[in-house]
MDTraj code that builds the backbone (N, CA, C; nanometers):
import mdtraj as md
import numpy as np

residues = "UNK UNK UNK UNK UNK UNK UNK UNK UNK UNK UNK UNK UNK UNK UNK UNK UNK UNK UNK UNK UNK UNK UNK UNK UNK UNK UNK UNK UNK UNK UNK UNK UNK UNK UNK UNK UNK UNK UNK UNK UNK UNK UNK UNK UNK UNK UNK UNK UNK UNK UNK UNK UNK UNK UNK UNK UNK UNK UNK UNK UNK UNK UNK UNK UNK UNK UNK UNK UNK UNK UNK UNK UNK UNK UNK UNK UNK UNK UNK UNK UNK UNK UNK UNK UNK UNK UNK UNK UNK UNK UNK UNK UNK UNK UNK UNK UNK UNK UNK UNK UNK UNK UNK UNK UNK UNK UNK UNK UNK UNK UNK UNK UNK".split()
xyz = np.array([
    [2.3638, -0.3250, -0.3754],
    [2.2616, -0.2967, -0.2751],
    [2.1234, -0.3174, -0.3363],
    [2.0325, -0.3752, -0.2600],
    [1.8977, -0.4058, -0.3083],
    [1.8196, -0.2778, -0.3347],
    [1.7309, -0.2860, -0.4326],
    [1.6489, -0.1719, -0.4714],
    [1.5024, -0.2124, -0.4679],
    [1.4206, -0.1357, -0.3945],
    [1.2795, -0.1682, -0.3779],
    [1.1961, -0.1005, -0.4862],
    [1.1041, -0.1781, -0.5444],
    [1.0146, -0.1295, -0.6479],
    [0.8701, -0.1348, -0.5999],
    [0.7924, -0.0346, -0.6398],
    [0.6479, -0.0325, -0.6164],
    [0.5823, -0.0973, -0.7373],
    [0.4859, -0.1853, -0.7131],
    [0.4119, -0.2496, -0.8214],
    [0.2635, -0.2245, -0.7952],
    [0.2003, -0.1443, -0.8808],
    [0.0594, -0.1088, -0.8631],
    [-0.0271, -0.1670, -0.9734],
    [-0.1575, -0.1657, -0.9495],
    [-0.2534, -0.2162, -1.0469],
    [-0.2598, -0.3671, -1.0533],
    [-0.2166, -0.4328, -0.9453],
    [-0.2168, -0.5788, -0.9438],
    [-0.3588, -0.6340, -0.9376],
    [-0.3846, -0.7440, -1.0066],
    [-0.5121, -0.8122, -0.9872],
    [-0.5204, -0.8602, -0.8416],
    [-0.6387, -0.8641, -0.7867],
    [-0.6548, -0.9059, -0.6472],
    [-0.6129, -1.0511, -0.6260],
    [-0.6061, -1.1277, -0.7333],
    [-0.5685, -1.2693, -0.7230],
    [-0.4174, -1.2912, -0.7215],
    [-0.3376, -1.1856, -0.7457],
    [-0.1924, -1.2010, -0.7515],
    [-0.1360, -1.2385, -0.6150],
    [-0.0512, -1.3401, -0.6136],
    [0.0133, -1.3838, -0.4895],
    [0.1588, -1.3365, -0.4886],
    [0.2205, -1.3466, -0.3728],
    [0.3620, -1.3108, -0.3607],
    [0.4476, -1.4040, -0.4463],
    [0.4098, -1.5303, -0.4549],
    [0.4839, -1.6255, -0.5386],
    [0.4769, -1.5862, -0.6862],
    [0.3594, -1.5449, -0.7321],
    [0.3426, -1.5002, -0.8705],
    [0.4289, -1.3778, -0.8978],
    [0.4284, -1.2841, -0.8045],
    [0.5080, -1.1618, -0.8187],
    [0.6567, -1.1955, -0.8260],
    [0.7009, -1.2827, -0.7369],
    [0.8423, -1.3212, -0.7334],
    [0.8818, -1.3940, -0.8626],
    [0.7983, -1.4855, -0.9062],
    [0.8262, -1.5612, -1.0270],
    [0.8325, -1.4694, -1.1499],
    [0.7395, -1.3759, -1.1584],
    [0.7356, -1.2833, -1.2718],
    [0.8599, -1.1950, -1.2749],
    [0.8939, -1.1339, -1.1630],
    [1.0051, -1.0395, -1.1590],
    [1.1413, -1.1088, -1.1647],
    [1.1454, -1.2382, -1.1396],
    [1.2729, -1.3097, -1.1488],
    [1.3232, -1.3143, -1.2931],
    [1.2357, -1.2854, -1.3894],
    [1.2775, -1.2765, -1.5292],
    [1.3733, -1.1589, -1.5514],
    [1.3696, -1.0599, -1.4613],
    [1.4543, -0.9408, -1.4728],
    [1.5809, -0.9522, -1.3886],
    [1.5897, -1.0515, -1.3010],
    [1.7068, -1.0671, -1.2151],
    [1.6700, -1.1347, -1.0844],
    [1.7577, -1.1195, -0.9864],
    [1.7379, -1.1839, -0.8567],
    [1.6403, -1.1038, -0.7708],
    [1.5336, -1.1702, -0.7283],
    [1.4334, -1.1071, -0.6420],
    [1.4679, -1.1387, -0.4967],
    [1.4961, -1.0349, -0.4196],
    [1.5261, -1.0517, -0.2767],
    [1.3985, -1.0793, -0.1976],
    [1.2906, -1.0057, -0.2312],
    [1.1625, -1.0258, -0.1636],
    [1.0498, -0.9751, -0.2522],
    [0.9310, -1.0302, -0.2309],
    [0.8106, -0.9862, -0.3012],
    [0.6969, -0.9863, -0.2002],
    [0.6271, -0.8740, -0.1909],
    [0.5207, -0.8595, -0.0923],
    [0.3968, -0.8011, -0.1586],
    [0.2824, -0.8645, -0.1380],
    [0.1538, -0.8107, -0.1801],
    [0.0889, -0.7536, -0.0549],
    [0.0448, -0.6283, -0.0615],
    [-0.0153, -0.5626, 0.0551],
    [-0.1601, -0.6094, 0.0701],
    [-0.1921, -0.6551, 0.1911],
    [-0.3231, -0.7130, 0.2224],
    [-0.4008, -0.6195, 0.3156],
    [-0.5294, -0.6010, 0.2872],
    [-0.6166, -0.5224, 0.3738],
    [-0.6419, -0.5996, 0.5027],
    [-0.6209, -0.5350, 0.6161],
    [-0.6350, -0.6034, 0.7455],
    [-0.7782, -0.6456, 0.7746],
    [-0.8730, -0.5656, 0.7305],
    [-1.0133, -0.5959, 0.7619],
    [-1.0703, -0.7081, 0.6746],
    [-1.0460, -0.7013, 0.5443],
    [-1.1066, -0.7986, 0.4534],
    [-1.0169, -0.9188, 0.4257],
    [-0.8857, -0.9048, 0.4493],
    [-0.7923, -1.0114, 0.4181],
    [-0.7643, -1.0241, 0.2691],
    [-0.8103, -0.9260, 0.1915],
    [-0.7956, -0.9272, 0.0463],
    [-0.6829, -0.8327, 0.0043],
    [-0.6216, -0.8609, -0.1091],
    [-0.5158, -0.7760, -0.1624],
    [-0.5674, -0.6349, -0.1841],
    [-0.4803, -0.5354, -0.1618],
    [-0.5153, -0.3964, -0.1895],
    [-0.4815, -0.3583, -0.3339],
    [-0.4240, -0.4518, -0.4099],
    [-0.3952, -0.4260, -0.5499],
    [-0.2592, -0.3641, -0.5755],
    [-0.1725, -0.3676, -0.4751],
    [-0.0356, -0.3216, -0.4970],
    [0.0590, -0.3987, -0.4078],
    [0.1874, -0.3854, -0.4371],
    [0.2872, -0.4568, -0.3592],
    [0.4253, -0.4002, -0.3846],
    [0.5246, -0.4691, -0.3330],
    [0.6631, -0.4260, -0.3461],
    [0.7501, -0.5456, -0.3819],
    [0.8473, -0.5190, -0.4688],
    [0.9447, -0.6203, -0.5070],
    [1.0816, -0.5597, -0.4825],
    [1.1673, -0.6360, -0.4160],
    [1.3032, -0.5891, -0.3901],
    [1.3988, -0.6690, -0.4778],
    [1.4638, -0.5973, -0.5700],
    [1.5611, -0.6590, -0.6603],
    [1.6996, -0.6457, -0.5976],
    [1.7902, -0.7376, -0.6326],
    [1.9199, -0.7399, -0.5646],
    [2.0137, -0.6270, -0.6062],
    [1.9990, -0.5722, -0.7278],
    [2.0867, -0.4619, -0.7702],
    [2.0057, -0.3517, -0.8375],
    [2.0661, -0.2359, -0.8478],
    [2.0054, -0.1216, -0.9171],
    [1.9795, -0.1554, -1.0641],
    [2.0742, -0.2227, -1.1262],
    [2.0603, -0.2583, -1.2682],
    [1.9416, -0.3513, -1.2905],
    [1.9260, -0.4500, -1.2025],
    [1.8130, -0.5418, -1.2152],
    [1.6809, -0.4690, -1.1912],
    [1.6811, -0.3746, -1.0998],
    [1.5605, -0.2966, -1.0728],
    [1.5214, -0.2145, -1.1961],
    [1.6185, -0.1485, -1.2589],
    [1.5901, -0.0710, -1.3797],
    [1.5430, -0.1620, -1.4929],
    [1.6020, -0.2794, -1.5025],
    [1.5605, -0.3776, -1.6022],
    [1.4149, -0.4198, -1.5791],
    [1.3781, -0.4419, -1.4531],
    [1.2408, -0.4817, -1.4190],
    [1.1420, -0.3703, -1.4539],
    [1.1799, -0.2460, -1.4276],
    [1.0917, -0.1335, -1.4614],
    [1.0674, -0.1310, -1.6119],
    [1.1743, -0.1437, -1.6901],
    [1.1612, -0.1428, -1.8358],
    [1.0803, -0.2615, -1.8872],
    [1.0999, -0.3770, -1.8258],
    [1.0306, -0.4985, -1.8710],
    [0.8813, -0.4999, -1.8378],
    [0.8458, -0.4481, -1.7199],
    [0.7101, -0.4712, -1.6703],
    [0.6211, -0.3482, -1.6575],
    [0.6751, -0.2279, -1.6531],
    [0.5905, -0.1094, -1.6378],
    [0.4962, -0.0957, -1.7579],
    [0.3654, -0.0913, -1.7297],
    [0.2646, -0.0794, -1.8345],
    [0.2298, -0.2095, -1.9028],
    [0.2901, -0.3191, -1.8597],
    [0.2666, -0.4498, -1.9218],
    [0.1549, -0.5266, -1.8499],
    [0.1051, -0.6282, -1.9177],
    [-0.0044, -0.7099, -1.8661],
    [0.0457, -0.8146, -1.7667],
    [-0.0215, -0.8211, -1.6514],
    [0.0005, -0.9283, -1.5543],
    [-0.1363, -0.9806, -1.5136],
    [-0.1660, -1.1029, -1.5496],
    [-0.2940, -1.1670, -1.5171],
    [-0.4134, -1.0809, -1.5598],
    [-0.4028, -1.0200, -1.6782],
    [-0.5161, -0.9448, -1.7321],
    [-0.5216, -0.7966, -1.6955],
    [-0.4239, -0.7460, -1.6206],
    [-0.4230, -0.6028, -1.5842],
    [-0.2880, -0.5414, -1.6173],
    [-0.2910, -0.4156, -1.6638],
    [-0.1665, -0.3437, -1.6889],
    [-0.1139, -0.2911, -1.5567],
    [0.0080, -0.3291, -1.5235],
    [0.0650, -0.2908, -1.3945],
    [0.1568, -0.1693, -1.4084],
    [0.1748, -0.1006, -1.2983],
    [0.2666, 0.0119, -1.2880],
    [0.3855, -0.0332, -1.2049],
    [0.5056, -0.0103, -1.2559],
    [0.6263, -0.0470, -1.1816],
    [0.7187, 0.0738, -1.1808],
    [0.7565, 0.1182, -1.0611],
    [0.8536, 0.2258, -1.0481],
    [0.9280, 0.2130, -0.9163],
    [1.0272, 0.2989, -0.8973],
    [1.1041, 0.2947, -0.7736],
    [1.0130, 0.3312, -0.6570],
    [1.0228, 0.2548, -0.5501],
    [0.9419, 0.2818, -0.4304],
    [0.9966, 0.4058, -0.3618],
    [0.9054, 0.4883, -0.3139],
    [0.9441, 0.6066, -0.2367],
    [0.9256, 0.5750, -0.0891],
    [0.9989, 0.6457, -0.0031],
    [0.9788, 0.6237, 0.1413],
    [0.8351, 0.6570, 0.1800],
    [0.7831, 0.5814, 0.2758],
    [0.6464, 0.6032, 0.3214],
    [0.6365, 0.7388, 0.3893],
    [0.5349, 0.8179, 0.3499],
    [0.5142, 0.9489, 0.4100],
    [0.4350, 0.9340, 0.5393],
    [0.4691, 1.0171, 0.6359],
    [0.3959, 1.0153, 0.7629],
    [0.2554, 1.0694, 0.7388],
    [0.1565, 0.9996, 0.7921],
    [0.0187, 1.0446, 0.7796],
    [-0.0241, 1.1055, 0.9123],
    [-0.1089, 1.2077, 0.9065],
    [-0.1558, 1.2653, 1.0327],
    [-0.2373, 1.1625, 1.1102],
    [-0.2143, 1.1580, 1.2383],
    [-0.2858, 1.0622, 1.3229],
    [-0.4172, 1.1228, 1.3690],
    [-0.5203, 1.0387, 1.3729],
    [-0.6473, 1.0808, 1.4311],
    [-0.6611, 1.0063, 1.5620],
    [-0.7237, 1.0680, 1.6573],
    [-0.7374, 1.0037, 1.7869],
    [-0.8578, 0.9131, 1.7938],
    [-0.8556, 0.8187, 1.8843],
    [-0.9727, 0.7382, 1.9194],
    [-1.0286, 0.6503, 1.8104],
    [-0.9462, 0.5736, 1.7451],
    [-0.9986, 0.4746, 1.6502],
    [-1.0615, 0.5339, 1.5264],
    [-1.0101, 0.6452, 1.4787],
    [-1.0589, 0.7016, 1.3549],
    [-1.1615, 0.8111, 1.3721],
    [-1.2089, 0.8329, 1.4932],
    [-1.3043, 0.9401, 1.5150],
    [-1.2284, 1.0702, 1.5317],
    [-1.2802, 1.1756, 1.4688],
    [-1.2128, 1.3036, 1.4809],
    [-1.2570, 1.3726, 1.6087],
    [-1.1631, 1.4442, 1.6661],
    [-1.1936, 1.5178, 1.7887],
    [-1.2327, 1.6603, 1.7550],
    [-1.2921, 1.7247, 1.8507],
    [-1.3277, 1.8649, 1.8328],
    [-1.4702, 1.8788, 1.7845],
    [-1.5122, 2.0021, 1.7673],
    [-1.6483, 2.0267, 1.7213],
    [-1.7474, 2.0103, 1.8345],
    [-1.8739, 2.0138, 1.8009],
    [-1.9793, 2.0035, 1.9018],
    [-2.0270, 1.8604, 1.9162],
    [-2.0813, 1.8305, 2.0300],
    [-2.1509, 1.7044, 2.0512],
    [-2.0640, 1.5879, 2.0946],
    [-1.9357, 1.6082, 2.1096],
    [-1.8516, 1.4965, 2.1496],
    [-1.8475, 1.4801, 2.3002],
    [-1.8002, 1.3702, 2.3472],
    [-1.7810, 1.3488, 2.4902],
    [-1.9099, 1.3136, 2.5623],
    [-1.9057, 1.3277, 2.6944],
    [-2.0209, 1.2939, 2.7767],
    [-2.1036, 1.4175, 2.8053],
    [-2.2271, 1.3983, 2.8405],
    [-2.3088, 1.5098, 2.8856],
    [-2.4233, 1.5449, 2.7942],
    [-2.4272, 1.4919, 2.6762],
    [-2.5400, 1.5170, 2.5876],
    [-2.5452, 1.6605, 2.5410],
    [-2.6678, 1.7090, 2.5192],
    [-2.6886, 1.8440, 2.4680],
    [-2.6960, 1.9437, 2.5829],
    [-2.5854, 1.9985, 2.6186],
    [-2.5816, 2.0973, 2.7263],
    [-2.5074, 2.2198, 2.6784],
    [-2.5461, 2.3341, 2.7284],
    [-2.4692, 2.4538, 2.6960],
    [-2.3578, 2.4684, 2.7981],
    [-2.2834, 2.5766, 2.7937],
    [-2.1672, 2.5911, 2.8817],
    [-2.2054, 2.5995, 3.0290],
    [-2.3266, 2.6369, 3.0585],
    [-2.3685, 2.6449, 3.1977],
    [-2.4158, 2.5124, 3.2535],
    [-2.4156, 2.4053, 3.1740],
    [-2.4556, 2.2752, 3.2217],
    [-2.6049, 2.2526, 3.2122],
    [-2.6776, 2.3443, 3.1478],
    [-2.8219, 2.3293, 3.1378],
    [-2.8586, 2.2435, 3.0183],
    [-2.9575, 2.1573, 3.0333],
    [-3.0072, 2.0774, 2.9223],
    [-3.0898, 2.1652, 2.8291],
    [-3.0884, 2.1307, 2.7033],
    [-3.1672, 2.2046, 2.6047],
    [-3.3052, 2.1531, 2.5996],
])
top = md.Topology()
chain = top.add_chain()
for i, resn in enumerate(residues, 1):
    res = top.add_residue(resn, chain, resSeq=i)
    for name in ("N", "CA", "C"):
        top.add_atom(name, md.element.get_by_symbol(name[0]), res)
traj = md.Trajectory(xyz[None], top)
């Protein structure tokens, strides 16, 4: 069964092909993904590599964790399931507090200040 690895500390120039080629030294790479920022289109500096077996994944961790890749020391460990993040409403704006919504500066009686 395939085993997914987290790879952190990647140079922003690292491509999925580079990641796949590098990790293939440890065994069969099922997939290699570099996480890209949606707004800038630039790498976020981390990615995931899926090795075909547990043994190959452990071999990759031993071979590459703390080692240099394109001038940066990378972190390689077993990927953990993604944790649920609390959702904020309305495109990142927080709700609640004073001053939100329509109506401007009014007190509870509807009077302007």
